[in-house]
C-alpha positions as CSV (number, residue, x, y, z in Angstrom):
1,M,0.0,0.0,0.0
2,Q,1.5,3.3,-1.1
3,K,1.7,6.1,1.5
4,G,2.3,9.8,0.9
5,I,5.4,11.5,2.1
6,R,5.4,14.9,3.7
7,L,8.4,17.1,3.1
8,N,9.3,20.2,5.0
9,D,10.1,23.3,2.9
10,G,13.1,24.0,5.0
11,H,14.5,20.5,4.6
12,V,13.9,20.6,0.9
13,A,15.7,23.9,0.6
14,S,18.6,22.6,2.7
15,L,18.9,19.5,0.5
16,G,18.7,21.6,-2.6
17,L,21.6,23.7,-1.5
18,L,23.5,20.6,-0.6
19,A,22.7,19.2,-4.1
20,R,23.9,22.4,-5.7
21,K,27.2,22.1,-3.8
22,D,28.0,18.4,-3.6
23,G,25.7,16.8,-6.2
24,T,27.1,13.9,-8.1
25,R,25.7,15.3,-11.4
26,K,24.8,18.9,-12.3
27,G,23.8,20.7,-15.5
28,Y,21.1,22.0,-17.8
29,L,18.5,19.6,-19.2
30,S,15.4,20.1,-21.2
31,K,12.3,18.8,-19.4
32,R,9.0,18.0,-21.1
33,S,6.1,19.8,-19.5
34,S,3.3,18.0,-17.8
35,D,0.9,18.7,-20.7
36,N,3.5,17.4,-23.3
37,T,3.2,20.6,-25.2
38,K,6.7,22.1,-24.9
39,W,10.2,21.6,-23.5
40,Q,11.4,23.6,-20.6
41,T,15.1,24.2,-19.9
42,K,15.9,23.6,-16.2
43,W,19.1,23.3,-14.1
44,F,19.2,19.8,-12.5
45,A,21.3,18.6,-9.6
46,L,21.5,14.9,-8.5
47,L,22.0,14.2,-4.8
48,Q,22.0,10.4,-3.9
49,N,18.4,9.3,-4.9
50,L,17.0,12.9,-5.1
51,L,16.8,14.8,-8.4
52,F,16.3,18.5,-7.9
53,Y,15.7,21.1,-10.7
54,F,16.0,24.8,-10.5
55,E,15.0,27.6,-12.8
56,S,18.7,28.4,-13.4
57,D,22.1,27.6,-11.9
58,S,21.9,30.8,-9.8
59,S,18.6,29.9,-8.2
60,S,18.8,29.4,-4.4
61,R,15.6,27.4,-4.0
62,P,14.7,24.3,-6.0
63,S,11.6,24.4,-8.2
64,G,10.9,20.7,-7.6
65,L,12.4,17.3,-6.9
66,Y,12.0,13.7,-8.0
67,L,12.5,10.6,-5.7
68,L,14.5,8.2,-7.9
69,E,14.3,5.1,-5.6
70,G,13.3,2.1,-7.7
71,C,13.2,4.1,-11.0
72,V,14.4,2.9,-14.4
73,C,16.4,5.3,-16.6
74,D,17.0,4.5,-20.3
75,R,17.8,6.2,-23.5
76,A,14.8,7.0,-25.6
77,P,14.4,7.4,-29.4
78,S,13.8,10.8,-30.9
79,P,10.1,11.6,-31.2
80,K,8.6,12.5,-34.6
81,P,9.1,16.2,-35.4
82,A,6.1,18.5,-35.4
83,L,5.4,20.8,-38.3
84,S,6.2,23.8,-36.1
85,A,9.4,22.4,-34.7
86,K,12.3,24.8,-35.0
87,E,15.1,22.7,-33.4
88,P,16.8,20.0,-35.4
89,L,16.3,16.5,-33.8
90,E,19.8,15.4,-34.8
91,K,21.2,17.6,-32.1
92,Q,18.9,16.3,-29.4
93,H,19.4,13.2,-27.3
94,Y,16.5,11.9,-25.2
95,F,16.2,9.7,-22.1
96,T,13.3,8.9,-19.8
97,V,13.0,8.1,-16.1
98,N,10.2,5.6,-15.4
99,F,9.0,5.5,-11.8
100,S,7.8,2.5,-9.9
101,H,4.5,4.2,-9.0
102,E,1.7,3.3,-11.4
103,N,0.0,6.7,-11.4
104,Q,3.2,8.7,-11.8
105,K,4.0,9.9,-15.3
106,A,7.5,9.2,-16.7
107,L,10.0,12.0,-16.7
108,E,11.2,12.9,-20.2
109,L,14.5,14.7,-20.5
110,R,16.8,15.7,-23.3
111,T,20.3,17.1,-23.9
112,E,22.3,18.3,-26.8
113,D,25.4,16.2,-26.1
114,A,25.4,12.4,-26.5
115,K,28.2,11.9,-23.9
116,D,26.3,14.1,-21.4
117,C,23.2,12.1,-22.0
118,D,25.0,8.8,-21.3
119,E,26.5,10.2,-18.2
120,W,23.1,11.4,-16.9
121,V,21.5,8.0,-17.6
122,A,24.3,6.2,-15.8
123,A,24.2,8.5,-12.8
124,I,20.4,8.3,-12.4
125,A,20.5,4.5,-12.9
126,H,22.9,4.1,-9.9
127,A,21.1,6.7,-7.7
128,S,19.4,4.1,-5.4
129,Y,19.4,3.9,-1.6
130,R,19.1,0.2,-1.9
131,T,22.4,0.0,-3.8
132,L,24.1,2.3,-1.4
133,A,22.7,0.3,1.5
134,T,24.0,-2.9,-0.1
135,E,27.4,-1.4,-0.7
136,H,27.4,0.0,2.9
137,E,26.6,-3.4,4.3
138,A,29.4,-5.0,2.2
139,L,31.8,-2.3,3.4
140,M,30.7,-2.8,7.0
141,Q,31.4,-6.6,6.7
142,K,34.8,-5.8,5.3
143,Y,35.4,-3.3,8.0
144,L,34.4,-5.8,10.7
145,H,36.6,-8.5,9.1
146,L,39.6,-6.1,9.0
147,L,38.9,-5.0,12.5
148,Q,38.9,-8.6,13.7
149,I,42.2,-9.2,11.8
150,V,43.7,-6.1,13.5
151,E,42.5,-7.3,16.9
152,T,44.0,-10.7,16.3
153,E,47.3,-9.1,15.1
154,K,47.3,-6.9,18.2
155,T,46.9,-10.0,20.4
156,V,49.6,-11.8,18.6
157,A,51.9,-8.8,18.8
158,T,51.3,-8.5,22.5
159,Q,52.1,-12.2,23.0
160,L,55.3,-11.8,20.9
161,R,56.3,-8.7,22.8
162,R,55.8,-10.5,26.1
163,Q,57.9,-13.5,24.8
164,I,60.6,-11.1,23.7
165,E,60.6,-9.4,27.1
166,D,60.8,-12.8,28.8
167,G,63.7,-13.8,26.5
168,E,65.5,-10.6,27.3
169,V,65.1,-11.2,31.1
170,E,66.4,-14.8,30.6
171,I,69.3,-13.5,28.5
172,E,70.3,-11.1,31.3
173,R,70.0,-13.8,33.9
174,L,72.2,-16.1,31.9
175,K,74.7,-13.3,31.3
176,A,74.9,-12.7,35.1
177,E,75.3,-16.4,35.7
178,I,78.1,-16.7,33.1
179,A,79.9,-13.7,34.7
180,T,79.6,-15.3,38.1
181,L,81.0,-18.6,36.8
182,L,83.9,-16.8,35.1
183,R,84.8,-15.0,38.3
184,D,84.6,-18.3,40.3
185,N,86.8,-19.9,37.6
186,E,89.4,-17.1,37.8
187,R,89.4,-17.3,41.6
188,I,89.9,-21.1,41.5
189,Q,92.7,-20.8,39.0
190,S,94.4,-18.1,41.0
191,T,94.3,-20.2,44.2
192,Q,95.9,-23.3,42.5
193,T,99.6,-22.6,43.0
194,V,100.7,-26.3,43.0
195,T,101.3,-27.8,39.5
196,P,101.7,-31.5,38.5
197,N,105.4,-30.9,38.0
198,D,105.8,-29.8,41.7
199,E,104.3,-33.0,43.2
200,D,106.4,-34.9,45.7
201,S,108.3,-37.9,44.5
202,D,106.7,-40.0,47.2
203,I,103.3,-39.3,45.8
204,K,104.5,-40.4,42.3
205,K,105.7,-43.7,43.8
206,I,102.4,-44.2,45.6
207,K,100.5,-43.6,42.3
208,K,102.7,-46.2,40.5
209,V,102.1,-48.8,43.2
210,Q,98.4,-48.1,43.1
211,S,98.4,-48.5,39.4
212,F,100.3,-51.7,39.5
213,L,97.9,-53.1,42.2
214,R,94.9,-52.1,40.2
215,G,96.3,-53.8,37.1
216,W,97.1,-57.0,39.0
217,L,93.7,-57.1,40.6
218,C,92.0,-56.6,37.2
219,R,94.1,-59.4,35.6
220,R,93.3,-61.7,38.5
221,K,89.6,-61.0,38.4
222,W,89.6,-61.5,34.6
223,K,91.5,-64.8,34.9
224,T,89.0,-66.0,37.5
225,I,86.1,-65.1,35.2
226,I,87.7,-66.9,32.2
227,Q,88.3,-70.1,34.3
228,D,84.8,-70.1,35.5
229,Y,83.5,-69.7,32.0
230,I,85.7,-72.5,30.6
231,R,84.3,-74.9,33.2
232,S,80.7,-73.8,32.6
233,P,78.1,-75.9,30.7
234,H,77.6,-73.1,28.2
235,A,81.3,-73.2,27.2
236,D,81.2,-77.0,26.9
237,S,78.1,-76.9,24.7
238,M,79.8,-74.2,22.5
239,R,82.9,-76.4,22.1
240,K,80.8,-79.4,21.1
241,R,78.8,-77.3,18.7
242,N,81.9,-75.9,17.0
243,Q,83.4,-79.4,16.9
244,V,80.3,-80.7,15.1
245,V,80.3,-77.8,12.6
246,F,83.9,-78.1,11.7
247,S,83.8,-81.9,11.5
248,M,80.8,-81.5,9.1
249,L,82.9,-79.0,7.1
250,E,85.9,-81.4,6.9
251,A,83.6,-84.4,6.0
252,E,81.9,-82.4,3.3
253,A,85.2,-81.3,1.8
254,E,86.5,-84.9,1.8
255,Y,83.2,-86.1,0.2
256,V,83.4,-83.4,-2.5
257,Q,87.0,-84.4,-3.3
258,Q,86.1,-88.1,-3.6
259,L,83.1,-87.2,-5.9
260,H,85.5,-85.1,-8.0
261,I,87.9,-88.0,-8.3
262,L,85.0,-90.3,-9.2
263,V,83.7,-88.0,-12.0
264,N,87.0,-86.9,-13.5
265,N,88.9,-90.2,-13.2
266,F,86.2,-92.7,-13.9
267,L,82.9,-91.3,-15.2
268,R,84.1,-89.0,-17.9
269,P,86.9,-91.4,-19.2
270,L,84.3,-94.2,-19.5
271,R,81.9,-91.9,-21.3
272,M,84.6,-91.2,-23.8
273,A,85.4,-94.9,-24.1
274,A,81.7,-95.6,-24.7
275,S,81.8,-93.2,-27.6
276,S,84.7,-94.8,-29.4
277,K,84.5,-97.2,-32.4
278,K,85.0,-100.3,-30.3
279,P,83.5,-99.4,-27.0
280,P,84.5,-101.7,-24.1
281,I,81.3,-100.5,-22.3
282,T,78.0,-99.0,-23.3
283,H,76.5,-95.7,-22.3
284,D,73.7,-97.5,-20.5
285,D,76.2,-99.3,-18.4
286,V,78.0,-96.1,-17.6
287,S,74.7,-94.4,-16.6
288,S,73.6,-97.3,-14.5
289,I,77.0,-97.6,-12.7
290,F,77.5,-93.8,-12.1
291,L,73.8,-92.9,-11.7
292,N,73.6,-89.0,-11.2
293,S,77.1,-88.9,-9.9
294,E,77.9,-85.7,-11.7
295,T,74.7,-84.0,-10.5
296,I,75.4,-85.0,-7.0
297,M,78.9,-83.6,-7.2
298,F,77.7,-80.2,-8.5
299,L,75.1,-80.1,-5.7
300,H,77.6,-80.9,-3.0
301,Q,80.1,-78.4,-4.4
302,I,77.4,-75.7,-4.1
303,F,76.6,-76.9,-0.6
304,Y,80.3,-76.9,0.4
305,Q,80.8,-73.4,-0.9
306,G,77.8,-72.1,1.1
307,L,78.9,-73.9,4.2
308,K,82.5,-72.6,3.8
309,A,81.2,-69.0,3.4
310,R,79.0,-69.4,6.5
311,I,82.0,-70.9,8.5
312,S,84.2,-67.9,7.6
313,S,81.9,-65.7,9.7
314,W,81.2,-68.3,12.3
315,P,81.6,-66.8,15.8
316,T,84.5,-68.4,17.7
317,L,85.7,-68.0,21.2
318,V,89.4,-68.6,21.9
319,L,90.1,-69.1,25.6
320,G,93.2,-69.9,27.6
321,E,94.3,-73.3,28.7
């Protein structure tokens, strides 16, 4: 439901003076009269969403004003020229302001400059309190966000400043402690008048005797430990284990050597003889006699090499008698 707005003449005059002084757009425009019979040249001033018009640029009081909130401003085509028209239409540029009220007539304006016309259309199209309110809300959100960032940075700066102050106090304390230690060290060094070269010969002899006794006691203790270990069950089991391992290595070496003799001195010569023109023995007899001997030799050679490599790093313990 539309409601009327009452405006005080004093307020309108004050806003008109403000528009004349700080208006976003000012200048002469031709305005079609209410009866559409003629065009009247007025001096217009745009202040936010209020469009004032004066009789001339020297008038102190506005002749009228238009509330532009919710209006639509567009360029308009040139009207058909009347027979009595004296002004050429090529030099006139028209634009209209359509208001949101159903019963309010559109405002028709014209100017002689195309650039001036476009600037007036753009200025009136952006003259909206809702747009300003939206921009103000966005700016307030940015301001609050920046204010929060500033407060956070102030808090962090305060914490860092406090940490720096604590660090400076700690540095001063450490400096004082170091100075105290240096003074104590200098005092101790100044009180030490006796050097190792000035020691008494009796003290040197006593130290030599003590060193000899400590060495003798250590050797005696170590010999006791070794004897106890030699007689222990663990040492006996270690000796038996090593004996079994080395015996197995010797037996494997002897077995590989015997297989090598068997293959090189018997199997291969008999194979060559079986391949001669008058073979004393056949290949089947050779295969049945020396069944898989060569394969067994190769396998035992591989096993012997692996066992030998393992024995090379075998842990041994050499003890006294």
